[in-house]
N, C-alpha and C positions, 0 to 999 in steps of 0.2 A: 503493500499500499505506499502510495507517494504521500509525503509529507503535506502537501495542499490538501489531499484528501483529508488526512489526519486534522489539520487545521478545521476545516468544516464540519467534522464531527465534533470536535471538542467547542466548537462555538454553539453548534445544535445543543449539546449537552449543558454547556453552560446557561443559555436561556431557558432550558428545561429546568435547570436547578433553581434558578430566579423564580419560575412561576411556582415549583414544588415550594418553594420557602413560602410564597405568597400566600399558598392555600393552607399551609401547616400553621401561619400565625392566624389565618381567619378561622380556623377549626380548634386550636388551643388556646384557651384564655389566658392560662398561665404565661404561654410564648407571648401572646399579644400585649400583656402587661409590661412584659420584660422590654419589648421593644418599644412602647409607647414610652417607657421610662428612659430608654436610651436617648429616643426620639426629643425627649423634653430636654436632656443633659445637653444634647447637641444645640439646641434653641438656644438656651440660657448662655451657653458659652461663646456665642457670636458676639464680638464687641460691635458697640455702637458707634457710627462715625458723623460727624457733622460738615454737611457742604459749605461753601463760602456765604451761600444765601440763608445758611441757619437750618435747612432742612435736617432732620436727622434719621439715618438710615443704617439697615443693619451691613457691616461689613462683608458678609456672605447672605445674599439673600435665599431663603430656603421656601419652596413651595408650602403652601398651607394646607396640610394635610392631618386629618385626625383620625382615618382608618388604617389600621395595621397592616393590610393588604397592600395599600398604595404605599406606606412607608417604606415596606420591605421591598417593593419592586423599586423604588427609588435608590434606596440604600445600597442594595445589593447587584441591582442591574445596572445604574448608573454612575452610583458612587458620588461621595463627595469630590471637589476638586483635590486632586494629588491623591486619591484612593483608586483601588482596583474597581472597576476595568478603564480607570481614567477618561472615560467618556467626556467629562467636564473639563479637564486639564489635568497636564502631566505633574503639575505641581499645585501647591495649596494656594499660595498666593502669586499673582501674575500682574503685572504693571500698576497694582496699587500705590499709592502713596504711604510712606511709613506711617505708622499711629503715632510715634514719636515724632516732633517736626524736626529734631535735634539729630534724627537718626539718617545715616546718609542713604539716599534713594536707592532701588535696585538698577541694575545694569540695566540699560536703554535696550529694548527688543530692535531698535531700526538698526538694519546692516545695509549699507548701500553699495552697490556694486559700480565699480569703476574699472576703466582700462582704455587708454588710450596712446599712441605714438610710442615713446619711449619709456623706460622705466623712470627716468626723471621727470617725464610729462605726467605720468600717473602717480607718481609719489606726490607731486604738487595737488593732484585732483584728491588724493586721500587726507592731505594736510587740511584742503579746504572744506572736505566734508565732515572731518572730525574735531574742527577747530573748536565747537561749541558744547560737544560731548563728554561727559565723565568719564565714558568707556571709550577704546577705540576700536571698533568692530569694523574690520575691512573687508570687502568681498572683492576679488581681483578678476576681469574678463582678460581673456588672452586673444592675442590677434589669429589670423588664418594659419599662417607658417607655424606657429608655436602650439596650436591644435593639433596640428598634423604631423609634429616633432621634426620640423625642417628649420634650418638656419635660414638667417636673414639675407648671407650671401649667396645663395644657392640661384641656379637660373631660374627665370620665371617669376620670383617672389618678389622683385623689389616693389611693384605696385600695391602689395597688401601689408606691406612692413607697417604696424601700427594702427591700422584700420579696424574699427570695431573691437579693439582690444589692443592689449600692451605686447611689445615684443621683448620675448625674453629668450635668450640664445646661450648665457651663462651664469654661472654662479654669480659672477659680478654684477651683470644686469639685476639679479635678485637682491644683492645687498643693496644697490640703488634702491630698487622699489621699496624697500620699506625702512629708508634712512631716517633719522630723526624719531623712529617710534621704538619702545623700550619692548622688545619681544617678550623678557623673562618677566613682565608685568602681568601681575592677574587683570587687569583692566583691558588687555591687549589681546584681541581674538582674529585670526585671520583666515579668510575662506578663500579658495581656489577651483574657479571653475575649468578643469581641464579633465580628461578623460584618459584618451590614448598614450600619449605620455606621461599621464601623471606620477608614475613612480620616479622617474627623471626629474620631474618639475618638482616634485616634494622632496627628493634627495638634495636638489640646489637650495631649498629653502632650508633645510636642517643645516645644510653645510654654510650659506650664509649665516646662520643664526649664531653656529659656533664660532664662526671668525670674528663674528662683533662680540660675542657675549663668553664665550669659551664653552667647554664640553658640558658643563654643568647645566647649560640653556635647556638643554634637550628635554628633558622631564617637566620643564616649566612651560613649553610651548601649547599655546591654547589655539583652536580652531577646527577644519577641515578641508580636506581635498574631495574634490567629488568623485572622480577616480570610478565611475560606475559604467564597466563595461558591458554589461547585460544590456542596459537601456541604449548604450550606443548602437549594438546590434539590432534592437528592435525599432529603433525611431531614427537615428542620426549617421552612423556609419563613421564617425570619428575615431576609428581603429585602426592600428597599426600593424598589429601581429595577427595572428590565428588565432581564434576562439581561447581553445585550451591555453595557449601559451601567455596571451593577455590576462588571463584569470590566474595562471601561476604567478606572473610579476605583481599582479594586484594583491593575491593572498600572501606573497613574500611582506609586501608593504605593508600590508594588516596584521601580518604576525609581528613584525619589527615594532610595529607602533602599539601595540596591545602590551607589550612587553617592556618598551623604552621609553615612550611619548605618551604615558598616561593620561595626559588632558585633552591629547589630541584625537579627532575623528577621521580615521582614516578610509572612510568611504561615506559618501552623501548619495543614499538611494534616492533616485530623482526621477520623479515621476512630470516635473516641469516639461523637459524635454519631449517626453512622451506627448504630454498635452499639444506642447507647440507642434509638434508634426501632424496633429490632427485629432489625436485621441479624444473620445468622450471624458467627461469627469470620471464616471465609473471604471473606465478602461483603463486611464491613468493611475485610480487608487489601485484597482487590482493589480494590473502590471508591475506597481512598485511594490506593493506588499508581496508579491509572488516572487519578485527578485531579491528582496530582503530574507525572506526564508530560505531561498536558494543560498545566497551567500551565507546564513547561519549554518544550513547543512555542510557546505564546503569547509567552514572554520572548523565546524565539529568533527568533520573528516580529518582534519590535521592533528586532530588530538588537543585541540585547544580547548580551555574549560569555558562554558556557556557564560560562567560568571566575570569570565574576563573579558570576552568579545562583545558580549551582547550591550553592555552600556556604553560601548564606543561607537555603535551604528547611529547615524543621524539619518534622517529623511528630508527632503525637498520637494514640495508640491507648489503648483501654481494655484491661482485662486482667480477665477474668471468671474462672468455674471449670471451663469446660468444657474437655476435653484438649487441644484445638487451642492454646490460650494457654501448653502446655507449651514451642512453639516457633515460636507464629506471627510474632514478631518478627524473631527470627533469619531466616527465609525472608524477609519484608520487606526485611531489610537486604541479603540476597544477590540478590534479584530487583532492587532499586533501583540497585545497584553495578553489575550486568551491562547493565542498561539506560542508566545513565546514562555508562558508558565506552564501551559498544558502539555505541549509539544516538546518542547525543548529544555522544560526544566528551570528556567531563568528566574532568578531572584528578583525582588521587587525593582532594582536599578534596571535590570536588562528588560524588565517588561515595559518599562516606559518609551514611547516613541516620541523622540526628539526632532521638532519640527521646525525648519526652515520654510517661511511662504514666499513666494514672488507674487506679485499682480500680473495679469496675463499680458503678455508682448503681443498676442495674436488678437486681442481685443483692441489694439489700439490701430486709428484708422487715419491715413493721411487725409481724407477728405474733412475740411472743416475740424481740424487735428486738435484745437483746443477744448473739444468734447473730451479728449483724451484725460484731461484734468479730472473729470466728473468721474469718467469708467474707472479712474485709478482711485478715486474715494470711495466709490459702492465697492470695490473688491477690497480695500483696505479694511473697510468695515466687517465683511463677511470673514476675511481672515483671522480678526482679533475676536470676533465672536466666536470663532473657533479656536482660541486660545494658543495661537502660534506661538511658538519660543521665541523667533527673530523674522525680522520680516524687510523685504526690498520693495518699494515703490518705483516702477517704470515712470520714465518722463516722456511727457506728451509728445516730446517731438523725436521719437524714436523711429517713425516710419519714416523718415528722411535723412537722420544722421546720427552719428555718435551724440549721446546728450551734452547739450551745452551745459553752462554754468547756469544759466537762468533757470532752465527747466529741471536740473537736478536739484537746485534749492528748493523749487517749488514741489518738488516728488519728497525731499526730506520734510519739510515743513506740513505737508499733508498727514505726515506720521506724528510730527508733534503736536499739531492743532487736535488731532483725536484723543492722542494719549493725556497731552500735557493741558490743555487750553478747553476742551469738552469734558464733561463730568461722566461720559460714558463709560470709560475703563478706571477712572483714579480713585472712586470712592468703594464699590463693590465689586467682588469677582462674580463673575458670569452674569452680569447684570441683566443681559439681553439674549440671555440662550435658554433652553427648556420649554418654548412655545408647543402649542399642540402643531401649528406647521412645520417646526424643526423635527418634532418627533416623527411625524409622518414621512419628512424626507430621510430620516435616519432609517427608518424599518424599509423604505424601498431601496436606497442604496446599499445597506447591508446585504438583502437578497440578491441584488444585482451584482455585486463583488463575488459574492459567493458562487454565482453560478458561471461567471468567468473563472473563479478557481477550479471547478468541477471540469470545464472544458480543458485548461492548460493540464489539469491532472491526467485527464483520459488521454492527451497527447505524448504523454511522458513526462511531464513536469516541464519546469520553465526550459530548459536545455531542449528537451525532446520536442517542445512547442515551437521554440526558434528554428529547429531544423526543418519542420514544417512551415516556417513562414507565418506562422499563426499571427504573432502579435502584430508584426510588420502589415499583414495583407489586412488586419482589423483597423489597425490605423489608417492606413490608405482609403479604405472604404468610407470610415468616418469623416475623413477630411473632404473627400469627394462630397460627401451628403451636405457638410457643413458649407461649403461652397455654394452647391445647389440650393441651398435654403435661403442664401443672401440674393442670389440671381433671381429666384422666383418669389422674393419678399416674404417668405415664410419666416426667417430670421430678421427682424428688423434691427438696423444699423442706422442711429441717427445722423442727419447729415450724409449718409451714402445713400440708402434705398428707401430713406423716412424723413421727411420735413426737409430735403436736399433742395438748396436754395439756386444750383444751377450756374453760379457765378463762382470765379476763382477768387481765392483767399490768397494772402500773402504767406509763402512758406517760410518757415524759421530758418535763421543763420545756419548754414552748414558748417560742421565742425570739420575739417581736413587737416591732414598731417602733410607738412610740406617736405619737397623732395629734399632739401638741406636735411632735415630731421632724420630722413630715411637714409640718407648718405652716411649720417652721424652712426647710425646702429650699424651698418656695413662694414663701416671703418673699426667700430669697437670691437666687433667680433672677429675681423683678420687680424687685429692687435694680437687679441687673445690666442688665437690658433698660432700665429709666429713666436709667441713667448711660451708657448707650451709645445711646440711641435716635438721636441725631442720626448716628453713625457706621455704623450697622448697615445701613442703605438702600443708602448707596455702596458698603460692603464686599460685599454680597450683589451687586449690580450688575456689581462687578467679578469675582467669581466666576462668575456668568453668561456674562461675556464670554469668560472662559478655557473655559468649559466649549462656548460656541458656536465658539470658532476653533481647537479640538482642543490647546491648551496642556496642561499637566500641572495636573491639577484639585489634587490633593494639595500642589503647591509653594503653590498660593495659599491652600488651607485653613489653612496655619499661620499666614498673615495674617489670615484671616476669622475665627480662633475668638478673636481677642483682643477683638472686639466684638460677636460674634452667639452666639447658643445652638446647642445642638445640635439642637432643634426648628426654629429659624430655618432654618438651614442646611438641613435635610432637605427642608423644604418648597421652598425654592429650587430645589434640585437636581431635584426631581420637577417641578417647575413646567418645568423645561427638558429633562428627557428622559423624564418619565412616571413612572408605579408598578408595581411588579411584580404581576403576578397569579397569584397561589399556584395552585398544583397540588393538585390533591385526591386 
């Protein structure tokens, strides 16, 4: 029996156990009395807060329940914030102002995505984005050549250098990228959106941190690297090596990180790109969760204790405008918690789904593009209603260009207004969740996700379904249907097929990287190669020996990147294991 089948069975068993508990307390007066007393104690323990207008509210709003069965269904089926099955949230208090005004507020959940031009350009953008934040939470976008493991001086690459992301060729670029930030500080967290060459780029980050702060910094590093090869095969094709080799390199990095970088998330299991490729919200959730369970099985297959690896998994979903997003992340937390507890035996830390959310890039429209500000605001509201752990808000001008400072600032302020200026999330935990409509969406989404699990399991699990091109074909069909709905006005897009004015609107200022900056990057990498020309060959040979001997490739990469470029390493690894053949 496949693990997804087991997850489906355990979820059914969990739901049945909740209803059994409901029946028991309704039929047993003594149990009902005990539960009513527990409920009273919970209610009495909730502190009262006062809003700036003088309104007194409970810090945790609880439903008005006095019937034992309804109380049992709430406590055991949904759980209080921070309690199994984490439907409400993974942690007890998120976004709230401290009770003591002198207490330091919690880390901001805002994590803004940046990447343009050279490492110096992006470093300046990072400082611009974080200058008013208590904590520095940086998320890095890489340019096309970097995403495909290529050097900036390779033939045909020049025009793509620094476009749509930052060019990172060497460990020295990585040093410049985070210059001025204390990578050893608990208030600093780095995220890197890179997949195919993720182990090499992550090795550059570790090596750069060691150069600046010494070997002791490794255990203090905080953040995540995306590194989700499964979703690349299913949705994007940014894969450099055959699937099994790619998974080996990824698992080497995950194993090393779990053991030696305890505060780092070595994989961000990503539904965002699956969604942006055209998947429905349910497909995004089902494929992402099933990929997560597949990674758990692979780590367990290496003999790594679930208590060590499960807490280091993180997840990444988008939040669009479809009604499913009202409850999508809530159901993902429940399914992950039940699966990890009852199938894999994870403890409480490993049961919690840690989530980063990004507003939907696909929902951004070039026509009357300032409407994108409103679209992103609505998506942010749903993301925080779902108790995301961190969030990135897209910029309104992204249909045209790498985001400009003007629209990046507006995107950042949208989160600040919601979290700091409005009272929606400052005073009460989960103040806008749990409505009858939300519960109806939860039930429908859960059932639809489990139906996808059943089909993936029937095809042989995640890898078997990939061989049948199942996920990819379903994403393509959904993408086609989405575009058809727009063309036929079934899916309404304001300013495009609804209330369109039919007049030209001025486009935003385009952000472009000058040829001079691109030439600077080429000169930097050529200088690095020249200085290390005698060391690169032996380093790449040692790397090849580790690949052939089944050693930990990532551990060796941390040394290799000191003298070799990204492109040199990619070519050396491809010479050992071959190249990925993309699915069409």
